[in-house]
N, C-alpha and C positions, 0 to 999 in steps of 0.2 A: 440485531446487528448492530456492533460497534460502528460510529461513526466518526467523521473529524470533530463534529459537534461534540459528542461524548467527550471525546479525548480533551477538547479546550475545555470542558466542565473539569475534568480530573485536573487540567495544569494548573486551571485556575482556583482550587480549592484550598484553602486556608483554613488552619484552625488553631489553638492552642493547644490541643491533645494530640495524640500520637497516632498515626493512622496504620492499620493493616491493610497490607496487600497481598493476596493471595493466587498464586497460578495454579491450577491444577490440571493435570493430561487426563481427560476422559474419552479418549478414543477406543469405542466398542470392540475394536479389532484386536486390541492388546489385553483389555480384561474386562470384568465384568463390574457392574455398579458397587456391589459388596466388597470387591478389590479396592476400588477408588476410595470408597466411603474409610478405609482401614489407612488408607495413605493419607488421607486427609487429616483424620485424626493424628494419625504418628508426626504430621508437619506441625498440628497445633498444639500440641502437648506442652512443649515448655516457652510456649507465649504468653508473656506476662500479662498480655491486654487478654484478660479471661472474658470480659462482656463482648469484647470483637469476637475473639476465636466461638463464643457461643452463638453470636450472629450470623458467624459464616457457616458454621455446623447446623444450624436451623434452615438457612436456604436450602443446603443441598439435602436436608431428611423432606423439607415442607416443600418446596418449589420448582426445584431442578429437575427436567424431565429426563435426564442422561442422554439426550439426542444429539449433542455437540461434541466434537473431539477433544474440546477442554473449555475451561471457564477462566476467565479473571474476576476475581471478587474485591472489592474496596469497601472496606468499614471504619468507621471512626463512631463508636457506640454513644459516647457522651452528647456527641450531635447530633445523634439520630440519624447518623451519614451511612448507608450502605446503597452499594452499585455493582451489581452483577451483569458480568457480560459473557452469553455461550457464543462459542469461537467453533468456526466448522475445520480451523487450522490447530494442530496438535502445538499444544506447547512444553515447555520444561517445567516440572514441579519447583515452585520457589514461594518461600514466605518472606516478607520484608516488614519489618517495622521502622517507620521514618516519621518525620514532621508534616509528609505530604505522600499522595498516591503514588507509588512507585510506577513510572509508566514507559520506562525504557523498551520491555518487552513489545508493548501495544506501539509505539512507533517504528518498531522494527516490521510488523506485521503489516500496519499500512503501508509503509513505503515498498514493500515487496510483493504484496497480494491484494492491494488497494487499486479498485478504477482502473478494471478489464473491461474493453467495448470489444465484442465481436459480433460482425458483418456475415452472413451469408449469401451469397449473392447469385443470382441468375439473370435471363434476359428479360423475365417477366416481373421481377420482384426481390424480396430479399425477407430473410429473419435477423432479426438483432435482438443482442443479447447483452446484458450489464451485470458483471462479476464482482464480487467486491468481499475480500477474505474468504476467498472460497465458497461463496455463497451466490446463487442467483438472485440477482436484487430487481430486476425487471425485465422482463421480455415482449417483444413485439413482432408483428410481422407486416408486410404490407406488398400490395399487387399494382401494377400498372395496367395497362391496355391489355388486351389478350393479342398474343402474336401467331398468325396463322402460318405454318409453314408448310408448303406445295412442292409437291414432287416435279422435278424437272420433265418438261414437255408434256407438263399437264393442263396448262393453260389455251384456251381455242382463241383469246383476244391476240389483236397484233401485239408484237413487241414495243414496249415503252408504252402503252396505254395502262392505265387503271384495270386490273385483273390480266394484262399481260405478265409474261416472265419479268422484263425488267420492271415496266411500273410496280408489279407486285413485290419485289425485291427491294425497290428503293421506299416503297409503304412500311414495309418491313422493318428495314434499319431506320426509317424515320421514329417508329414505336419503340424497337430497340433503346434507341440513344434517348428519347423520352423519357422510358422506364429508367435507364442508368442515372438521368437526371435528377428524377424525382428521387430515386434511392438515397443518390449522393447528400440532398438536401433534406431529407427526411432523416438519415445517418447524423447528419452533423447535429441536428438540432436533438437526436437522441444522446448522442454522447456531450454534448451540452450540459443538458439538463441531468445527466445523470453521473457529473463530474468524473468522467472518463479521463484517464492519462496514458493508457497504453489502448493501441487499436490493433486487430486485427481480422484480415479477411479472407473467407473461405469461399472457394469456388473453385471453377476452369480458371485457367492462365489467363484466357482471354477477359471473361468477366471481371477478375479481379483487376487487371490493368486497366480496364474502362472503368470501372468504380474508383479507382485510385487516381486516374486522370481527371475525374471530374470532382473530387473531395477538395475542398478548401485547402490551400498549402499548410495552415495551421492544423489540422487534421493530417493531412500528409506525414507532415513531421513526426507525428506520434506513431506512426505504424511501425511496427517491432516485428511485423512478420506476417506472411501468408501461407495457405496451406489449401489443398486440394479438399473438398469434403462435399459431400450430398445434403441438399436441402432437407433432406429428412431425417437426418442424424438428431440425436436426442441431446439433451441439453448436458449430460455428464459426459457424452462423448466430445462435444465443444468445449464444455470446461477443462477436460484433459489435456484437449489438445492445444488450448489457450496456455495452462499452467505448463507444459512441455516447452512450448516456443517462448514463453516469457521468460521461464530459467534460461534459458539459451543467451536470449537477447541482454537478461541483466548481468550475465557474466560478460559480455562485450562491452556493455554501457558502464558496468564497475572498471575495466581494462583502463577503458580509454577517459573516466574521469580520475582515476588514480594518476594517470600519466600528467593529467592535465593539472591536477593539485601539485605533484611534487613537481613539474615545470614552474608554475607559477610560485611556489612558494621559493625555489632556487633561485628565480631571474627576474621575476616581476614584480615581486612582494604582493603578487595578489592573492596569495595563501599563507598559510602558517601548518607546520608539523609539529606533533608532539604535544604531548599534555600540557606540559606549563605554558607553552605558547599560546595553545587554543584556549586554555582557562582565562589568559590575559585579554585576549579578544574578545572573548564571552563576556565578559565584565565592561567591555568598553562599547559593547553593544555593535561592533564591528564585523558579527559573523553572519554572513548570506547566507549558507549553509555549511550546517558540522556535517563531516562525516568520519564513521566509526565503523571498525569491523563488529560484526554481531557478537553479542558476548561479552565485547572488551568491558574490561570495568578498572577501577582503580583508585584507593584510598585518597585521601584528600583532604583539606583544611578551608573551613569556610568562615570568613572573618563575621561575629557576632554584630557588629554595628553596619557597614554598609553591605554584607554580603559576599565581598569579594573571595572568589574560588582559586585556590593553588594546590599545586602539588608539592610544595615545599614547607616544611615546617617553619615558621617566622613568629617569634616573640611578640609582635605588635602588627596591626594592618599598616602596609605602606600608604593608604587612601585617607582613612580616617583615624588611625591609631588606636582600634578596639583590636579585643584580644580575639583567638581563633578557637574554632571548635574540629575537633577531627569528625569526618564525615568516611561513613563505608564506601562510598560509591561517588566520586567527584562527578564521573561522565554523566551520572543521571541526574546531577543538577544543572548538569550544562546543557542537556536536553530540555529542562524544564525553562531554562532561563532563554534559548534559542528560539523554541517554539511559542513561546508568550509574547516575544518582540517581532515575531510574522517570519522568522527564518526557517529554513528548511532543515529538515535532517536526514542524512542518506546513509542506510545502513547495509552494508556489506555483507552478503550472505554466503559469498565464495571466499576460500582462503588464496591471497594474492601474494607472492613474493617480490617486492618491490622496493629496492634500496631508499631509505628515507623515512618510508611510513611505517608506523610501529604500532599502528591499530587506531589513531586518532588523529584528525587534522581539519583543516575549516578553510572554506572560501570567503574572502572579505570584501565587504561592502565597497571599503576605502580604506 
């Protein structure tokens, strides 16, 4: 399973040799292993890095079990470097040869499908799930004290006494409240340990409201949706519901994000729009969050001295005087630089028509 640590390793990988990056769709619903092997060999047939192409082919022939929906493989054969990652999310077939691993599709997957935490809650306990990139990463269940429900009029003791109707009701309420508090505390630790970035709660409206009210505000702010669901639901049902709600929440979040970005760029100078201004901010180390449309790419130029990126062809670098080389995807290089300096990358999965945004922009640190 791909993790943030894996991505950081790829971001930090440097070599004097070229790196082959391969993304292959292997969704068993859409085709067989034989079909995908043919697709792979067709993709690799014109690759000049023959040792890397062979290393990738060997991985699929000897090691891959064809259980995932897609695979990302990175190879630099002269360095003995190969990193395969089986993914539960389908990706578009791509082959890229560059001076570093091509990670933009992975950044997109992690941004959209990473870090989902789900709680199914009732009065006696909860089931908790952590989903990452479409896979179940962790699952736990907890039970509090048993809650005894009695029929009205079934108690023989006096009202207000333990065992009487009022006393029994208060006692049950205390247990239910204690159980919900226990679930909230347990869920907070579960979310933290599993690096959850989106929270969903399933159950009855009453139980959802109770749990939400007991969660710390830091986790309340990450709740992206709630839904009715039985405590006996299986993990696939929970995952499908989480992805559906997450998709709707992501659309709303993207709309708010873009409105804030366009406003910030126009009035407060807290953001920039357009490739060239974004690349300048990346070079200056001012980017807090890079925002780009999924699939957006653009040719660019990189200074061979200081690494400055630009969308415009220039004779020499304005910063160090060195010459430029043409690069096939300036946005990919920007993703590398931003993530290596601790910035975020927001990849927009939905298409938005908003004046001023043409595919890329950034929120600035200063």
